[in-house]
C-alpha positions in Angstrom: -2.0 2.0 -3.1 -5.2 0.2 -3.6 -8.7 1.5 -4.0 -11.5 0.0 -2.0 -12.7 -2.6 -4.5 -15.0 -4.2 -2.0 -17.6 -1.4 -1.4 -19.5 0.9 -3.7 -19.9 3.8 -1.3 -17.6 6.7 -0.8 -15.0 5.9 1.8 -11.6 6.3 0.1 -9.5 9.3 -0.6 -8.6 10.5 -4.1 -5.6 9.0 -5.9 -2.3 10.2 -7.3 -1.2 12.4 -10.1 -4.4 14.3 -10.4 -6.6 11.2 -10.9 -9.3 10.9 -8.3 -10.1 7.5 -6.9 -13.4 6.4 -8.3 -15.0 5.7 -4.9 -14.2 9.2 -3.5 -13.6 11.9 -6.0 -13.8 15.6 -5.1 -17.2 16.8 -4.2 -19.0 19.6 -6.1 -17.7 22.1 -3.6 -14.1 21.5 -4.8 -13.1 20.5 -1.3 -9.5 19.3 -0.6 -8.2 15.9 -1.3 -5.3 14.0 0.2 -2.1 15.4 -1.3 1.7 15.3 -1.1 3.1 17.4 1.7 3.9 21.0 1.0 7.6 21.4 0.1 8.2 17.7 -0.7 9.7 16.9 -4.1 6.2 15.9 -5.3 4.4 19.2 -4.4 7.1 21.8 -4.5 5.6 25.2 -3.9 2.1 23.8 -3.2 -0.2 25.2 -0.6 -0.1 23.8 2.9 -2.7 21.3 4.2 -6.3 22.3 4.6 -7.3 23.0 8.2 -10.9 21.9 7.6 -11.8 18.9 9.6 -14.3 17.5 7.0 -14.5 17.5 3.3 -17.5 17.3 1.0 -17.6 14.0 -0.8 -20.3 13.1 -3.2 -22.8 15.4 -1.5 -21.9 14.0 2.0 -19.3 14.9 4.6 -16.1 13.0 5.2 -14.5 13.3 8.7 -10.8 14.0 8.2 -9.9 14.2 11.9 -7.4 11.7 13.0 -8.6 8.6 14.9 -7.4 8.2 18.5 -4.5 6.0 19.4 -5.5 2.3 19.9 -4.3 0.2 22.8 -0.7 -0.9 22.2 0.0 -4.4 20.8 1.6 -7.0 23.1 4.5 -7.5 20.6 5.9 -5.3 17.8 4.7 -5.5 14.1 5.6 -3.9 10.8 3.4 -1.8 8.5 4.7 -3.3 5.3 2.9 -0.8 2.9 2.5 2.9 3.6 2.5 6.2 1.6 4.0 8.7 4.0 4.3 11.2 1.2 0.5 11.6 0.7 -1.2 14.1 3.0 -4.7 13.5 4.4 -6.5 14.9 7.4 -6.0 18.3 9.0 -2.2 18.0 9.0 0.5 16.0 7.3 2.1 13.4 9.4 5.8 13.7 8.6 7.9 10.6 8.9 9.3 11.3 12.3 5.8 12.0 13.7 4.3 9.0 12.0 7.0 6.7 13.4 6.6 8.2 16.9 2.9 7.6 17.0 3.2 4.1 15.5 6.0 3.0 17.9 3.9 4.1 20.9 1.4 1.3 20.0 3.9 -1.3 18.9 4.3 -0.6 15.2 8.0 -0.2 15.1 8.9 -0.2 11.4 7.4 0.8 8.0 7.9 0.0 4.4 7.5 3.3 2.4 6.2 2.7 -1.1 6.9 5.1 -3.9 4.5 4.9 -6.9 5.9 7.2 -9.4 9.4 8.6 -10.1 9.2 11.5 -7.7 7.6 9.3 -5.1 10.2 6.6 -5.5 13.0 9.0 -5.1 11.3 10.4 -2.0 10.9 6.9 -0.6 14.7 6.2 -1.0 15.6 9.5 0.6 13.3 9.0 3.5 14.5 5.4 4.1 18.1 6.7 4.2 17.1 9.2 6.9 15.2 6.9 9.2 16.5 3.5 10.4 12.9 2.2 10.9 11.9 2.8 7.3 12.9 0.9 4.1 11.7 1.7 0.6 9.9 0.1 -2.3 10.1 1.8 -5.7 8.0 1.3 -8.9 5.8 2.9 -11.5 2.3 2.1 -10.3 0.1 0.2 -12.8 -2.2 3.2 -13.1 0.8 5.4 -13.8 2.2 3.2 -16.5 -0.3 4.0 -19.3 0.1 7.8 -18.6 3.9 7.5 -18.7 3.8 5.4 -21.8 1.5 7.8 -23.6 4.1 10.5 -23.0 6.8 8.2 -24.5 8.6 7.9 -21.2 8.0 4.3 -19.9 11.3 2.9 -20.9 13.2 5.8 -19.4 11.0 5.6 -16.3 11.8 1.9 -15.9 15.5 2.7 -16.2 15.2 5.3 -13.5 13.4 2.8 -11.2 16.3 0.4 -11.7 18.8 3.2 -10.9 16.9 3.9 -7.7 16.9 0.2 -6.8 20.7 0.2 -7.2 21.2 3.5 -5.4 20.8 2.3 -1.9 20.6 -0.8 0.2 17.6 0.8 1.9 15.6 -0.2 -1.2 14.1 -3.6 -0.3 11.3 -3.9 -2.8 10.2 -3.4 -6.3 6.7 -2.2 -6.1 4.0 -1.6 -6.1 3.5 -2.9 -9.6 1.0 -5.2 -11.2 -2.3 -4.9 -13.0 -5.4 -2.7 -12.3 -8.3 -3.3 -14.7 -10.7 -1.1 -12.6 -9.1 2.3 -13.2 -7.4 1.6 -16.5 -9.3 0.9 -19.7 -8.4 -1.6 -22.4 -6.2 1.0 -24.1 -3.9 1.0 -21.1 -3.6 -2.8 -20.6 -0.6 -3.3 -22.9 1.4 -0.6 -21.0 0.5 -2.1 -17.7 1.5 -5.5 -18.8 4.8 -4.3 -20.2 5.6 -2.3 -17.0 4.6 -5.3 -14.8 6.8 -7.7 -16.7 9.8 -5.2 -16.5 9.3 -4.9 -12.7 9.2 -8.7 -12.3 12.4 -9.0 -14.2 13.9 -6.2 -12.1 13.0 -8.0 -8.8 14.7 -11.1 -10.2 17.8 -9.4 -11.4 18.5 -7.6 -8.2 17.0 -10.0 -5.6 14.4 -7.6 -4.4 10.9 -8.3 -3.0 8.1 -7.9 -5.6 5.1 -6.0 -4.2 2.0 -6.6 -6.3 -1.0 -4.4 -6.8 -3.9 -6.5 -8.2 -7.3 -5.1 -8.9 -9.8 -7.0 -10.9 -6.9 -8.8 -12.6 -6.4 -12.0 -10.5 -6.0 -14.5 -13.3 -3.8 -12.2 -15.4 -1.5 -11.4 -12.5 -0.9 -15.0 -11.8 -0.5 -15.8 -15.5 2.2 -13.1 -15.8 4.0 -14.4 -12.7 4.0 -17.9 -14.2 5.3 -16.6 -17.5 8.1 -14.5 -16.0 8.8 -16.5 -12.9 7.7 -15.7 -9.3 10.5 -13.9 -7.5 11.7 -15.6 -4.3 9.9 -13.0 -2.2 6.5 -11.8 -3.5 3.9 -9.9 -1.6 0.2 -9.5 -2.6 -0.3 -6.0 -1.4 -3.8 -5.2 0.1 -4.9 -8.7 -0.7 -8.3 -8.5 -2.4 -9.2 -12.1 -3.3 -11.2 -15.0 -1.8 -9.9 -18.2 -0.3 -9.5 -19.9 -3.7 -7.3 -17.1 -5.0 -5.4 -17.0 -1.7 -4.5 -20.7 -2.2 -3.4 -20.0 -5.8 -1.1 -17.3 -4.5 0.2 -19.4 -1.6 0.9 -22.2 -4.0 3.3 -19.8 -5.8 5.0 -18.9 -2.5 3.4 -15.5 -2.1 2.8 -13.6 1.1 -0.7 -12.3 1.7 -0.8 -8.7 3.1 -4.1 -7.7 4.7 -5.2 -4.1 5.1 -8.0 -2.4 6.9 -10.4 -3.8 4.3 -10.4 -7.1 6.2 -12.5 -5.3 8.9 -15.2 -4.1 6.5 -18.6 -5.5 6.9 -18.9 -6.8 3.4 -15.4 -8.3 3.2 -16.2 -11.9 4.1 -14.1 -13.2 1.2 -11.1 -11.5 2.7 -11.8 -13.0 6.1 -12.2 -16.4 4.5 -8.8 -16.0 2.8 -7.2 -14.9 6.1 -8.5 -18.0 7.9 -7.0 -20.4 5.4 -3.6 -18.6 5.2 -0.7 -20.3 7.0 0.5 -18.3 9.9 3.9 -17.9 8.3 2.5 -16.2 5.2 0.4 -13.4 6.8 1.4 -9.7 6.7 -0.4 -6.5 7.7 -0.4 -3.1 6.2 -2.2 0.2 6.2 -1.9 1.5 2.7 -2.0 4.8 4.6 -3.4 7.4 4.3 -6.1 5.2 2.7 -8.2 2.2 3.9 -8.6 3.0 7.6 -10.0 0.0 9.5 -13.4 -0.1 11.1 -14.7 1.8 13.0 -12.7 4.6 11.4 -13.4 3.8 7.8 -13.2 6.9 5.6 -11.0 8.8 8.0 -7.2 9.4 7.5 -5.3 6.2 8.0 -1.8 6.0 9.5 0.6 3.3 10.7 -0.5 3.8 14.3 -3.9 2.2 13.4 -2.3 -1.2 12.6 -3.3 -2.5 16.0 -7.0 -2.2 15.2 -6.5 -4.3 12.1 -4.3 -6.9 13.8 -6.8 -7.4 16.6 -9.6 -8.0 14.1 -7.3 -10.4 12.2 -6.6 -12.3 15.4 -10.3 -12.5 16.2 -11.2 -13.8 12.7 -8.5 -16.5 13.0 -9.1 -17.4 16.6 -5.4 -16.7 17.1 -3.7 -15.5 20.2 -2.9 -11.8 19.6 0.7 -12.0 20.7 1.3 -15.1 18.6 -0.1 -13.3 15.6 2.0 -10.2 16.2 5.2 -12.2 16.6 4.5 -14.1 13.4 3.7 -11.0 11.4 6.9 -9.4 12.5 9.0 -12.4 11.5 7.1 -12.8 8.3 7.7 -9.2 7.3 11.5 -9.6 7.8 11.4 -12.8 5.7 9.3 -11.1 3.0 11.5 -8.1 2.7 15.0 -9.6 2.9 15.8 -9.5 6.6 15.8 -7.3 9.6 16.3 -3.5 9.4 
């Protein structure tokens, strides 16, 4: 789950655990935000989704209608980073519906990422129910200071390890990392302690490490160097330039590109995409956030991956089917094999 660090205007949905994303907090009207589905472990007893098709955001209107289905891809791909447990738009896309829509356009599998203890447990449960889904579990870097302030970080990390061991459907430890945009200096120590523990957890249990990095490029790499880069490491929602991409690639990382690569002012991302070897490129939604152009600001879902992949192929001058085939194989390699 990564905020849109590339643009100042309001185009992203609010974040988790009651903390609004800085680029799109609730408007003065108190209009609805993306939220966990009613009845899920994370919103037990909560009201159902809003039926309004737009929300007030910073004095403007945000269209929360779902974009149309794009043209199917010529070969299957995987959405390697999704938050199916967060509700946006005029209805929640339950996992079965999300998979049905995604499969109809060539997105056949999903990695569901849990970012707090309840979300991580939900990710494991969902991955056990659907063959096309595997799970990643972690305490998000912006959750770590809050959990630590309550004295629960050590216990939380122990619970993440228990979840890692609870099911072979858990393929990843993440998303974890550092976020200096939303967390002040008082929270850095907790973030670093949490990140270090997750790195060690990925090593100990041979899981893929999924990294959230916001405004922390140098420190993320320094911590990887200090604790050792796990065999399979994914830079989720890659947000750096070509130079940072090379530094990540030098350490064996996979670069995962989200809808941000289609944004007008994201030339740095496109430069990174161009220099990335074909066998190190992944694609993701970070849904329900970061819908690609021309749907930016609207609810995202795995079925919109074709829009991003087509833009990526155009940027690279790559044959679309070749890119799809590579992304599919890369995702299996990055997440420990086929599922």
